[in-house]
C-alpha positions, -999 to 999 in steps of 0.1 A, spaced: 0 -1 1 16 28 -7 4 63 15 4 98 7 28 121 20 -6 146 28 -38 131 31 -65 140 8 -95 149 12 -129 146 -12 -157 165 -4 -190 150 -17 -211 178 -35 -244 181 -46 -252 148 -35 -282 158 -9 -299 190 -3 -280 210 27 -311 229 46 -308 260 61 -268 261 53 -263 233 83 -283 205 85 -298 177 59 -332 159 57 -335 119 78 -336 102 44 -304 121 28 -288 109 62 -299 75 56 -283 82 14 -252 97 26 -245 69 55 -253 43 27 -223 53 5 -200 55 32 -207 24 40 -206 13 3 -172 33 2 -160 15 36 -168 -26 27 -156 -16 -10 -126 5 -5 -120 26 28 -110 -10 46 -77 -10 39 -66 24 45 -56 29 78 -58 64 87 -88 71 65 -113 92 85 -144 106 76 -171 136 87 -203 150 88 -197 189 80 -231 186 65 -212 173 36 -193 142 31 -161 147 43 -140 116 34 -101 119 44 -77 91 26 -45 84 26 -37 57 8 -31 63 -30 -45 31 -41 -80 38 -21 -80 75 -31 -80 66 -65 -104 39 -58 -128 59 -42 -125 86 -70 -133 61 -95 -160 49 -78 -173 85 -78 -171 97 -112 -185 61 -123 -218 71 -103 -217 101 -109 -218 117 -76 -200 154 -77 -168 158 -58 -139 178 -52 -108 168 -37 -79 188 -19 -51 185 9 -54 184 42 -49 188 69 -36 226 49 -71 232 27 -81 260 7 -99 291 19 -134 276 25 -128 244 25 -124 222 54 -92 216 70 -69 223 97 -63 258 116 -22 261 113 -11 260 149 -43 248 163 -46 212 185 -53 188 154 -24 204 137 4 203 164 -9 167 176 -21 154 140 -7 115 145 -30 115 176 -58 131 162 -54 107 130 -59 78 151 -86 95 173 -108 103 138 -99 65 122 -113 51 150 -142 69 157 -150 66 118 -144 28 119 -165 25 153 -197 44 135 -195 23 110 -193 -12 121 -210 -10 157 -249 -10 163 -260 22 179 -256 1 217 -220 -4 213 -214 28 198 -227 47 225 -207 20 249 -178 27 227 -183 67 238 -185 64 269 -152 37 272 -135 66 248 -143 91 269 -133 76 297 -97 63 284 -90 94 274 -95 109 310 -81 84 328 -48 86 324 -47 124 333 -54 108 367 -89 124 368 -116 107 393 -152 96 378 -160 129 393 -142 149 378 -146 137 345 -184 139 341 -180 175 352 -160 179 321 -183 163 303 -210 181 318 -188 213 307 -183 201 272 -219 192 267 -228 231 277 -206 241 255 -217 219 227 -257 230 233 -253 264 231 -236 261 199 -275 256 188 -286 283 215 -294 258 241 -281 266 270 -291 240 298 -286 204 296 -321 187 288 -329 157 315 -352 135 289 -322 126 266 -328 96 244 -299 79 237 -300 60 197 
């Protein structure tokens, strides 16, 4: 397997309708999931660094030159509009990392996390994935010698920060996990 000196990003364009600039319909989420599952089963599982993100465009990062060529061929054969650009530093207005930011400074660590997260999302049931998330969060806190109470408080703070991005200031009490 030949690897790139820099990963490439494949950004899927016009595959689904983007609503209000940042969301897609539930049917379109299923369509996007189906595409990435097919690409994973047929091509991407050979790339030990690939990952994907929902921005809500489908962003796929590929390290293997062979996998990159196969993905581009698959997309072209299926008339799926895409563009390719470098990762981690993308052109202005595209999805990449900030120079000097946390991901840039620790890119090799983040590649492992991003790859693991992508594979977990593609291969685990919703129940197993929820357990994976809990375990992964704990495993990230544990080596810092944080106790469970501090871990919970930090997770609560992170949840509040995430919710505030969409204008919710209080954690809901009636959360139903998938």
